[in-house]
C-alpha positions in Angstrom: 22.5 -37.7 8.5 26.2 -36.8 7.6 28.3 -38.4 5.4 32.0 -37.6 4.5 31.1 -34.0 5.1 27.6 -34.1 3.5 23.9 -34.1 4.1 22.0 -36.9 3.5 18.1 -36.2 3.1 16.3 -32.9 3.4 17.5 -29.7 4.9 15.9 -29.3 8.0 16.3 -25.4 8.2 13.7 -24.4 10.9 14.5 -26.7 14.0 17.7 -25.1 14.8 15.8 -21.7 15.5 12.9 -23.9 17.7 12.7 -23.3 21.4 10.7 -26.2 22.1 10.8 -26.9 26.1 13.4 -24.5 26.9 13.2 -22.3 29.5 14.0 -18.7 28.5 14.5 -15.7 31.4 14.0 -11.9 30.0 14.4 -9.1 32.2 12.8 -6.2 31.8 9.9 -7.4 30.3 7.4 -5.2 31.2 7.8 -3.2 28.3 9.3 -2.8 24.8 11.7 -5.3 24.0 11.4 -7.3 26.6 7.5 -7.9 25.6 8.5 -8.6 22.2 11.1 -11.3 23.4 8.8 -13.0 25.6 6.6 -13.3 22.5 9.0 -14.5 20.4 10.4 -17.4 22.7 6.9 -18.1 23.6 5.9 -18.6 19.5 9.2 -20.5 19.3 8.1 -23.0 21.8 9.6 -22.1 24.7 8.9 -21.8 28.7 9.2 -18.1 29.4 9.9 -16.7 32.6 9.2 -12.9 32.4 11.1 -10.6 35.2 10.9 -6.8 35.8 9.7 -4.5 38.4 6.2 -3.8 37.4 4.3 -6.9 38.7 0.8 -6.1 37.1 2.5 -5.8 33.6 4.2 -9.2 33.9 1.2 -10.9 35.1 -1.0 -9.8 32.1 1.9 -10.7 30.0 2.8 -14.0 31.5 -1.3 -15.1 31.1 -1.3 -14.3 27.6 1.7 -16.9 27.3 0.7 -20.6 27.1 3.9 -21.7 29.7 4.9 -18.7 31.3 5.7 -17.4 34.9 6.0 -13.9 36.2 8.5 -13.0 38.6 8.9 -9.4 40.2 12.5 -8.1 40.5 14.7 -5.5 40.4 17.7 -6.3 38.7 19.9 -3.3 40.7 19.3 -5.6 43.7 21.6 -8.3 44.3 19.2 -10.2 46.7 16.4 -10.2 43.9 18.6 -11.1 41.1 19.7 -14.5 42.8 15.9 -14.9 43.8 15.1 -15.0 40.2 17.3 -17.4 39.0 16.3 -19.7 42.2 12.4 -19.3 41.5 13.1 -20.3 37.9 15.2 -23.3 38.5 12.6 -24.4 41.3 9.6 -23.9 39.0 11.1 -25.0 35.8 14.2 -27.2 36.8 16.7 -25.3 34.9 17.8 -22.0 33.1 18.5 -22.7 29.4 18.4 -18.9 27.8 19.0 -15.9 29.6 18.3 -12.3 27.9 19.6 -9.5 30.0 17.5 -6.9 29.0 16.9 -4.9 31.8 18.4 -1.2 31.4 18.3 2.3 31.9 19.9 5.6 30.9 21.2 8.7 32.3 19.8 12.6 32.2 20.2 14.2 29.5 23.2 16.7 31.0 26.4 17.5 29.7 29.2 15.3 31.2 30.6 18.8 32.9 27.5 18.8 34.9 28.5 15.2 36.0 25.7 13.3 38.5 27.8 10.7 40.0 24.9 9.1 41.5 22.9 8.9 38.3 26.0 7.4 36.6 26.9 4.7 38.9 22.8 3.6 39.3 23.1 3.5 35.4 26.3 1.2 35.4 24.9 -0.7 38.0 21.4 -2.2 36.1 23.4 -2.2 32.6 26.3 -3.8 33.4 26.5 -5.0 37.1 23.2 -6.8 37.1 24.4 -8.3 34.0 27.5 -10.1 35.5 25.6 -11.2 38.2 22.8 -12.7 36.5 24.9 -14.3 33.9 27.3 -16.0 36.8 23.7 -17.1 38.5 22.3 -18.7 35.2 25.6 -20.1 33.9 26.5 -21.8 37.0 23.2 -23.7 36.8 24.1 -24.5 33.4 27.6 -25.6 33.7 26.1 -27.5 36.7 23.7 -30.0 34.8 26.3 -29.6 32.1 23.8 -28.5 29.7 24.3 -26.2 26.7 23.0 -22.7 27.4 22.7 -19.3 25.9 23.2 -15.9 27.7 22.2 -13.0 25.4 23.4 -9.3 26.7 21.2 -6.5 25.1 23.5 -4.0 24.4 23.3 -1.1 21.9 24.8 0.7 19.0 26.2 3.0 21.8 28.4 0.1 23.0 30.5 0.5 20.2 30.1 4.3 19.2 29.3 7.3 20.8 26.1 8.7 22.0 26.3 12.0 20.8 24.5 14.7 20.0 22.6 12.6 22.6 24.2 13.3 26.1 24.2 9.5 27.8 27.9 9.4 28.8 26.7 6.5 31.6 24.7 4.6 28.8 27.4 4.6 26.5 30.2 3.6 28.8 27.8 0.6 30.5 27.0 -1.0 27.3 30.6 -0.6 26.0 31.6 -2.7 29.3 28.6 -4.9 28.8 30.0 -5.7 25.1 33.1 -6.8 26.8 32.0 -8.4 29.3 30.3 -10.3 27.3 33.8 -11.3 25.0 35.1 -12.1 28.5 32.4 -14.4 29.8 32.1 -15.9 26.4 36.0 -16.9 26.2 35.6 -18.3 30.0 32.6 -20.5 29.4 33.5 -21.7 25.9 34.6 -25.1 26.5 31.7 -25.4 29.3 29.0 -25.3 26.7 27.7 -21.7 28.0 27.6 -19.0 24.6 27.7 -15.9 25.6 26.7 -13.1 22.6 25.5 -9.0 22.3 22.0 -8.1 20.5 23.1 -4.7 19.6 20.2 -2.7 18.5 20.1 0.4 16.6 17.3 3.2 17.2 13.9 1.2 17.9 10.6 2.7 19.4 10.8 1.6 23.0 10.2 3.8 26.5 13.6 4.7 26.3 13.5 6.4 23.0 9.7 7.4 23.1 10.9 11.1 23.5 13.0 11.1 20.3 10.1 9.1 18.2 7.6 12.1 19.3 10.2 14.5 18.3 10.1 15.3 14.5 13.8 16.8 14.6 14.9 14.0 16.3 13.0 11.1 14.1 14.4 13.4 11.0 18.0 13.2 12.5 17.5 9.2 13.0 16.5 9.1 9.3 19.2 11.4 8.0 22.1 9.3 10.0 20.7 5.6 9.7 22.0 4.4 6.2 18.6 2.6 5.6 16.9 6.2 6.5 14.5 4.8 8.9 14.6 3.4 12.5 14.1 -0.2 13.5 10.5 -1.8 13.6 9.5 -4.2 16.5 9.7 -7.4 14.2 13.2 -6.7 13.1 15.0 -8.3 16.3 12.9 -11.4 16.0 15.3 -13.4 13.6 18.1 -12.1 15.5 17.3 -13.2 19.2 16.1 -16.6 18.0 19.4 -17.1 16.0 21.6 -16.2 19.2 19.1 -18.3 21.4 19.1 -21.6 19.8 21.2 -24.3 18.0 21.2 -21.7 14.9 23.8 -20.0 16.8 25.9 -23.1 18.0 29.5 -22.2 17.0 28.6 -18.4 18.2 29.8 -17.2 21.3 31.5 -13.8 22.3 29.9 -11.5 19.2 27.8 -8.6 19.3 25.1 -8.8 16.6 24.2 -5.5 15.3 20.9 -4.7 14.0 21.3 -1.2 13.3 20.2 -0.5 9.8 23.9 0.0 9.1 24.3 2.6 11.5 27.6 1.6 13.0 28.8 0.7 9.4 28.8 4.6 8.4 
């Protein structure tokens, strides 16, 4: 109970990070961050919807969680995005949290050898699909007059260049996602829908596996990260729960960097 700006009774510092009964949708949930995010949400009490293209992996993951469903979804397909949100609402009745995690990267070619089709494909998956899914989820949240959280998984390379990695489409799409996050956050700020970006540094995923298998690349990461190492899987857990739940009730339009100091250099 609050009285004159003070809190009477013991502080409850755990409940704001709980997600009991909330419906959390995670795209790109067949590997990497997506698998971990789904497991973290389930451990926090959420009902979880895992979505990706690889249905066999999704079904296996969903079967290991206490209250979860798997929905096969290629986020590059507009109809599949509409179907995903419709199936979530049909099954659970609502969407409380959406994590736009599905993503891809461009081939490692110099920009002067531009492959415009590859560029368009990366932007379509990393940016356009996030816009579509965010709008569909927000429409449900706003229609129910219920608070909701949308988390766009961007990257440090939404804020700084990817060089010496050759990823112009990835960098451009993640930078676009960061500012899309700001714009949607402002549009929906009075409607109960918060929108934030989670920006990891270098973590081991399917996209970064070639770097983690290469000694020179690992030396480069260690040399350039102020903490002198890449991130460990569990080091995104706290940031994810913070942005998803009530602990961040006054946070919207921000980029939360989890990068070992990469962008502080």
